[in-house]
C-alpha positions, 0 to 999 in steps of 0.5 A: 702603293705597296709595289711602289714601296717595295721598289723603293726599297730595293733601289735604296738597297742597291744604292747602298750596295754600289756605294759600299762596293765603290768605297771598298774599290777606293780603299783597295786602290790605295792599298794596291798602290802602297804595297806595289810601290813599297818595294822592288819584289815582282808580283804574280797574278793568278788568272783563270778567266773567271769572275774572282781572278778577273776582278782582281786583275781588274783591280790591280790594273786600274790601281797601277794605271792610276800611278805616276809612269815613274812608279810603274816599273815593277813587273806584274806577271799574269799567269793562267794554266791550261791543263789542255783539257779545260772546258773549250769554251773558257779555254778560248776565252782566257786565250783571248784575254791574255792576248788582249792583256799583252796588247793593252799592256803595251799600248798603255805603257804598263808592266803586265806580262801574261804567261800561258802555262801548260803541264809538261808532256809526260804530265798531261791527262791523256799521256797518263790515262791512256799511255800509262793506264792511270784510272779516271781520277778520284778522291782517293787517287787524285793524280791530276791536279798536282801534275797538270795544274799546281806543278806548271804554277809553282815551277813559274813562281819558283823561277821567279823566286830564284831570279829575285829572291822573293815574290808576291802572288796575288790571288782572287781567293775569298773566304765566302767560297767555302768553309774550307777555303775560309778556314785555310785563308784564316790559317794563313792570316795568323802567320802574316809577315806584313799587313795583308800579306800571308806566307805561302805554306807550299813555296818558300819566299813567296807571299800571298796577297788576297785583296777581295777575301772579304767580298761575297759573289754579289760584290764581285758581279757588281764591280765587274759590271759597274767598272769597265775592263780596262784591257778591253775584254767584256765583263758582260760577255763573262756574265753571259758565260756564267749565265749559260753554265746555270741550269735555269739560264738565269743570272740576275743582277744584284738588287740586294743581299738575298738576291742569288748571283751566278757565283755557284757555276764552276768551270774546269776540266771537262774530263773531271770524274771528281764530281758526279756530274759536269753541270756547267757543261750540261747547262751550256748545252741546254741553254745554247744550241749553238754549243751542242757540239759539246755533247761528244765531250760530255758523253766521253766524260760520263764514259770515264765515270765509274760511280754506279755499281754497273760501271764500277764492275766493268771498270775493275774488268778493264784494270790490271789486277797489279799495280803500275809497279807490278805488285799486288796490293790488297785492301778489305771492303764491305760485302754489299748488304752485310757487315762482313768484309772481304779482302781483294786486290786494288785494281792497277792501270787500265789494260791494253784493250781498254786503252785502245778503246779509249783512244779510239773514243777520244779521236771520234769525239774530236772529229765529231767536235771539228765537224759540228763546232762554230767556225772559231772552234773548228781547229780544236784539238782534244788531244795534241800530236805530241800527246799521241807520239808520247802515248805511242812511245810508252805503249811500244817501249814501256809496255812492250806492245809491239803491235804498235797499235796507235797509228792504225787506230789514228788512221781508221778514225781520222782518215789520215796517216800518223806522222810522228814527230819523234823519229827516235821511237823504237818500233819493232820488226814484229807487228800486229799480225805477229802479235795476234799470233802470239796472243793466240798461242799464249795461255793467258794475258800474263804469258802474252805479257811475258813473251812481249817483254822477253822479245822487246828486251832482246830487241833492245839489246840487239844492236849493242856490240857487248850486249852487257847486262842482257841476262840480268834483263831477261831474268827481271822479266821472268821475275816480273811475270812467272811469280804471278803466273799461278794464282797471284791474289791468292798468294798475296792474300796468304802472305798478308795473313801470314804477316798478321799471324807473325805480328800477333804471335800466332807461332802455330799458324806461322810454323804450319805455314813454313812447313808447307811452303818449305818442308819439315826441318830434319830431325 
């Protein structure tokens, strides 16, 4: 009898919850229709393929589809940003969904226009990490998000604003996601210019509409499971993706407010080092044997990680002692196990040997994935030919690495010739053999860098008739390297200490330093 009573209570609770969601959907349908028909401002729906953005797009789609045809004239742009390093399962899911959105919108006579956005070539992950040598992203140097995710979306929004004067951005953000998200949404709500529309802090003439801001995970999943997807994508398949990305492979349907859901599963870039572990990818591999090909991605991601003491020290050895600008920058850090501090340099970009190592391992991972992945994922590219071409250009033209290592690395790993689409790249008459000889003759990496810069600079001016500016360019090469040859870090620390002495009014120390450096003044 007790079991029966518990079952009755669960059923009643579930019925109440379904009714609450039904009422909310009805209210939001009316609200969406009223907002959509109240003006001529185009809409942009942010769509990641996840549960929240799917719920929002489904609400907007169903509401607009219920309007008379004469009212369905205002365009609704559906934008999805693919960073090119997204979880490949999710990336394929989103591409398939965008294709279905386009076909269904045409068939149903609806104004939805899907757009897949990508970062510009110079902003992609591999061009910056392997090409320029940017270190794997971290909280204090999060160079990836703005370049790869935010900029493409913001540029699209700015273009719509430029054409139409204003736009409404519809998002699946919810207060229940995190305290930080709730606080941000509350702050935006204070400046609402119209009921339910908040100003966009980063983009002028762009208003934000968050229809499901009050929903929790249970409501989102209940809506997706009980209401059919109108563009023909499977919400149940989405549920299975989330389920497969949880450690215990469990993702129970909601029966009451205490029941957990799949809301904690997080999908993002498979190379992300802003988190300790990629738990969703680990769970996918653990829960589904057909996804064991993703282990190569997980292994590569773990190689980029820098959190352990051993990896942190290894990473430091694989990075230049200067920042990417060529300057030595210092910071204070605590000595392990004590309260004392030491002054040391902030390491800069990855060195040549490590960039080549990462490229080699990435191509090996791509080869493994293409061999082991199921048929529908066989053509997966972890890095594109255009990215490889840009990396090659940076190495040869900007970093003056005239050995031109990329084509040989590519051929050794893939067994194929690298057919560079960029025929304008300035390859050198010198090659790997000359590079190896020069490396053997030079005393240290800075001497090698100087000689490579001088040779590359001379070659750049070789075809010019007047060669104006050659001497200035050669002097720049000498200045950038020769001032650092002796002991650049010690010199930077000395300069820092002198500046501190000058700021504190320590005349004696500054005077002693000046006499040592420039000689005593004549009496």
